[in-house]
C-alpha positions in Angstrom: 132.1 105.5 123.9 135.5 106.8 122.8 136.5 108.0 119.4 137.7 104.5 118.3 134.4 102.8 119.1 132.5 105.6 117.2 134.6 105.1 114.1 134.2 101.4 114.2 130.4 101.6 114.5 130.2 104.1 111.6 132.1 101.6 109.4 129.7 98.8 110.3 132.2 96.9 112.5 130.9 96.1 115.9 132.9 96.8 119.0 133.1 94.6 122.1 130.7 96.9 123.9 128.0 96.9 121.3 126.5 93.6 122.5 126.7 91.5 119.3 125.2 88.0 119.8 126.7 85.1 117.9 124.8 81.8 117.6 126.6 78.6 116.8 124.6 75.6 115.7 126.2 72.1 115.4 125.6 70.3 112.1 125.0 66.6 112.7 125.2 63.8 110.2 122.3 61.4 109.7 123.7 58.7 112.0 124.5 61.2 114.8 121.1 63.0 114.4 119.3 59.6 114.7 120.4 59.1 118.3 117.1 59.2 120.3 116.3 61.5 123.3 115.7 58.8 125.9 114.9 59.0 129.6 118.1 59.4 131.7 118.0 55.9 133.3 117.6 54.2 129.9 120.5 56.3 128.5 122.8 55.3 131.3 121.9 51.6 130.8 122.7 52.0 127.1 126.0 53.7 127.9 126.8 50.8 130.3 126.0 48.2 127.7 127.9 50.0 125.0 131.0 50.2 127.3 131.1 46.4 127.8 129.5 45.0 124.7 130.1 47.4 121.8 126.9 48.2 119.8 124.4 46.5 122.2 123.3 49.8 123.8 122.9 51.4 120.4 120.9 48.4 119.2 118.6 48.7 122.2 118.3 52.5 121.8 117.0 51.8 118.2 113.9 50.3 119.7 113.2 53.4 121.8 112.6 55.2 118.5 109.8 52.8 117.8 108.4 53.6 121.3 108.2 57.3 120.5 111.6 58.7 121.5 112.3 62.0 119.7 115.4 62.4 117.4 116.9 65.3 115.6 115.5 63.9 112.3 111.9 65.0 112.4 111.4 64.9 108.7 112.4 61.2 108.4 110.0 58.3 109.1 110.3 56.3 112.3 111.3 53.2 110.4 114.1 55.0 108.7 115.5 56.4 111.9 115.2 52.9 113.5 117.3 51.4 110.7 119.9 54.2 110.9 120.3 53.2 114.6 120.6 49.5 113.7 123.2 50.4 111.1 125.2 52.4 113.7 125.0 49.4 116.0 126.3 47.0 113.3 129.1 49.4 112.4 130.1 49.5 116.1 130.0 45.7 116.3 131.9 45.1 113.1 134.7 47.6 113.8 135.0 46.7 117.5 137.7 44.2 116.5 140.1 47.0 115.7 139.0 49.1 118.8 137.4 51.8 116.6 133.9 50.4 117.1 134.4 50.0 120.9 135.5 53.7 121.2 132.7 54.8 118.9 130.3 52.8 121.0 131.4 54.5 124.2 131.1 57.9 122.6 127.7 57.0 121.3 126.6 56.1 124.8 128.0 59.3 126.2 126.0 61.2 123.5 122.9 59.4 124.6 123.4 60.5 128.2 124.1 64.1 127.1 121.0 64.2 125.0 119.0 62.7 127.9 120.3 65.4 130.3 119.6 68.2 127.8 116.1 66.9 127.2 115.5 66.8 131.0 116.6 70.5 131.3 114.3 71.3 128.4 111.3 69.6 130.1 112.2 71.3 133.4 112.3 74.7 131.7 108.9 74.1 130.0 107.4 73.0 133.3 108.6 76.2 135.0 107.0 78.4 132.3 103.6 76.9 132.9 
């Protein structure tokens, strides 16, 4: 280390060579956190449905919560998460007239697929550790 790095470390400021790890965590709202982690094929079907009939894929995904799909709201009851998904579906349906709901519905479906892929990687990593 050169003189500048030594002075920065003494002052409590980390240098680029000190190996500081920064963790960023996304804060999700209740509707976004209620999206269930579904199997990949189901998530793709919901995305397809949301693309052509806004809110339909979100409505169907609400029933996967009742079938045991995990969400990012572990402290809420299953019925509460179910109704949050139903509310998101109705918001998408009602605002589809002005295109907002249709776009929201497509993004919602994309989030379902992204969550399904991330859950698949998580399961794959857990299987490799065994």
